[in-house]
C-alpha positions in Angstrom: 103.3 190.9 -24.6 102.5 188.2 -27.1 100.6 189.3 -30.2 97.2 187.6 -30.2 95.9 185.9 -33.3 92.2 185.9 -32.3 91.7 185.1 -28.7 88.6 186.3 -26.9 88.0 185.8 -23.2 84.3 186.2 -22.7 83.0 187.1 -19.2 79.6 188.4 -20.5 78.2 184.9 -20.5 79.9 181.6 -19.6 83.7 181.9 -18.9 85.2 180.4 -22.0 88.1 180.9 -24.4 87.3 181.8 -28.0 90.1 181.0 -30.4 89.8 181.2 -34.2 86.0 180.8 -33.9 86.2 177.8 -31.6 84.6 178.0 -28.2 86.5 176.2 -25.5 84.9 175.9 -22.0 87.2 176.6 -19.1 86.6 174.2 -16.2 86.4 173.7 -13.3 85.2 176.9 -11.5 88.5 177.5 -9.7 90.3 177.7 -13.1 87.6 179.9 -14.6 87.8 182.3 -11.6 91.6 182.4 -11.7 91.3 183.6 -15.3 88.2 185.8 -14.8 89.5 187.7 -11.8 92.6 189.3 -13.5 90.6 189.6 -16.8 88.1 191.9 -15.0 90.7 194.7 -15.3 93.3 193.7 -17.9 96.8 195.1 -17.2 96.1 195.7 -13.5 97.9 193.6 -10.9 95.5 191.6 -8.7 97.0 190.6 -5.3 97.4 187.0 -4.4 95.2 187.5 -1.4 92.5 189.1 -3.6 92.7 186.2 -6.1 92.3 183.6 -3.3 89.3 185.4 -1.9 87.7 185.6 -5.3 88.3 181.9 -5.9 87.4 180.4 -2.5 85.5 183.2 -0.7 85.9 183.5 3.0 86.8 179.8 3.4 90.3 179.9 1.9 91.9 176.4 2.3 95.3 175.7 3.8 97.9 175.7 1.1 95.8 178.0 -1.1 98.8 180.0 -2.3 100.5 176.9 -3.6 97.3 175.7 -5.2 96.8 179.1 -6.8 100.3 179.0 -8.3 99.5 175.6 -9.8 96.2 176.9 -11.3 98.0 179.9 -12.8 100.6 177.6 -14.3 97.8 175.5 -15.9 96.2 178.6 -17.3 99.5 179.5 -19.0 100.1 176.0 -20.3 96.7 174.6 -21.1 94.5 177.7 -21.6 96.4 180.7 -23.0 99.4 178.9 -24.4 101.4 181.2 -26.6 98.6 183.7 -26.9 99.0 185.4 -23.5 100.0 184.8 -19.9 99.2 185.5 -16.3 102.4 187.1 -15.0 103.6 187.0 -11.5 104.1 190.5 -10.1 105.2 191.6 -6.7 102.4 190.4 -4.4 100.1 189.4 -7.2 99.3 188.5 -10.8 98.6 190.4 -14.1 96.8 189.1 -17.1 99.0 189.8 -20.1 96.8 189.9 -23.1 95.6 192.6 -25.5 92.8 194.5 -23.8 90.5 194.0 -26.8 90.7 190.2 -26.1 88.3 190.6 -23.1 84.7 191.3 -23.8 84.1 193.3 -20.6 86.9 195.7 -21.7 85.4 196.0 -25.1 82.0 196.7 -23.6 83.3 199.5 -21.5 85.4 201.0 -24.3 82.6 200.9 -26.8 80.1 202.4 -24.3 82.4 205.3 -23.7 82.9 205.9 -27.4 79.2 205.8 -28.1 78.6 208.7 -25.7 80.3 211.2 -28.1 80.0 209.4 -31.4 77.9 211.4 -34.1 76.2 208.1 -34.8 76.4 205.7 -31.8 74.2 203.1 -33.5 77.0 200.8 -34.8 78.8 201.0 -31.5 75.7 200.1 -29.6 75.1 197.3 -32.0 78.5 195.8 -31.1 77.9 196.4 -27.4 74.7 194.2 -27.7 76.5 191.4 -29.5 79.0 191.1 -26.6 76.3 190.1 -24.2 75.6 186.3 -24.4 73.7 185.8 -21.2 74.3 186.1 -17.5 77.8 187.4 -16.9 80.2 184.7 -15.5 77.5 182.1 -16.0 78.0 178.8 -14.2 80.7 180.2 -11.9 79.7 180.5 -8.2 81.0 182.8 -5.5 80.5 186.1 -3.7 82.8 188.0 -5.9 81.0 186.7 -9.0 77.7 187.9 -7.6 79.2 191.4 -6.9 80.7 191.4 -10.5 77.3 190.5 -12.0 75.6 193.4 -10.1 78.3 195.8 -11.1 78.0 194.8 -14.8 74.2 195.1 -14.6 74.6 198.7 -13.3 77.0 199.5 -16.1 74.6 198.0 -18.7 71.8 200.0 -17.2 73.9 203.2 -17.3 74.6 202.6 -21.0 70.9 202.1 -21.7 70.0 205.3 -19.9 72.7 207.2 -21.9 71.3 205.7 -25.1 67.7 206.6 -24.2 68.6 210.2 -23.4 70.6 210.6 -26.6 67.9 209.0 -28.7 65.2 211.3 -27.1 67.4 214.3 -28.0 67.9 213.0 -31.6 64.2 212.3 -31.9 63.3 215.8 -30.8 65.5 217.1 -33.6 63.9 214.6 -36.1 67.0 212.4 -36.2 65.8 209.3 -34.2 65.1 205.9 -35.8 63.2 202.8 -35.0 66.5 200.8 -35.1 67.9 203.1 -32.4 64.8 202.5 -30.3 65.2 198.7 -30.7 68.8 198.8 -29.6 67.9 200.9 -26.6 65.1 198.4 -25.6 67.5 195.5 -26.0 70.1 197.1 -23.7 67.4 197.6 -21.1 66.6 193.8 -21.0 68.6 192.0 -18.3 71.0 190.1 -20.6 69.4 190.4 -24.1 71.0 191.2 -27.4 73.8 188.7 -27.6 72.7 186.9 -30.7 76.1 185.4 -31.8 76.5 182.8 -34.5 77.0 179.2 -33.3 80.6 178.1 -33.2 82.4 174.8 -32.8 83.0 173.8 -29.2 86.2 172.1 -28.1 86.8 170.0 -24.9 87.0 171.9 -21.6 90.4 173.3 -20.6 91.9 173.2 -17.2 91.9 170.7 -14.3 91.6 170.8 -10.6 94.8 170.2 -8.5 94.0 167.5 -5.9 94.3 170.0 -3.0 92.0 172.5 -4.6 88.9 170.3 -4.6 
């Protein structure tokens, strides 16, 4: 696997590529979905059929497998470049990037670490900064709706864990106003992601003629 410089694939907001502080929108939706679907679980093979269903839903067009191959090739050449790849595996595809490059993976990892951390505050602070709005914003589809609901439940679970832990710490005289603020921010639908403004580049990706 290629060693990343700094490449972040955000799904907790618009599907974009962040490289060296520069935000690059990924368009059109078919290309964004073809990147988001394997990024959902980095390092796991997603079958070609599953990718097709996530991109086109129940109305998979004729020639979808060929179009999917073209889109995957574009992601390698125009989006990830030398910083990663979507590798073909028997029956499917695997996103070959460092797990920490995907914000959903970071969110899940930090949330688990916060459960047992002596002071979970800094971890929860980072969890909050990862959320920049509605997950997979601007991307349509049934799978996207299911993914949003699943992430909402994961976020809710993190907020409940945080609330329980903060109540326990408050009962022992160890709670803080800052901790309460972080817990409240986690309970808001998509709040907390106050990230600094970054330079935006031109959109990456294009639609093959037979994918429109």
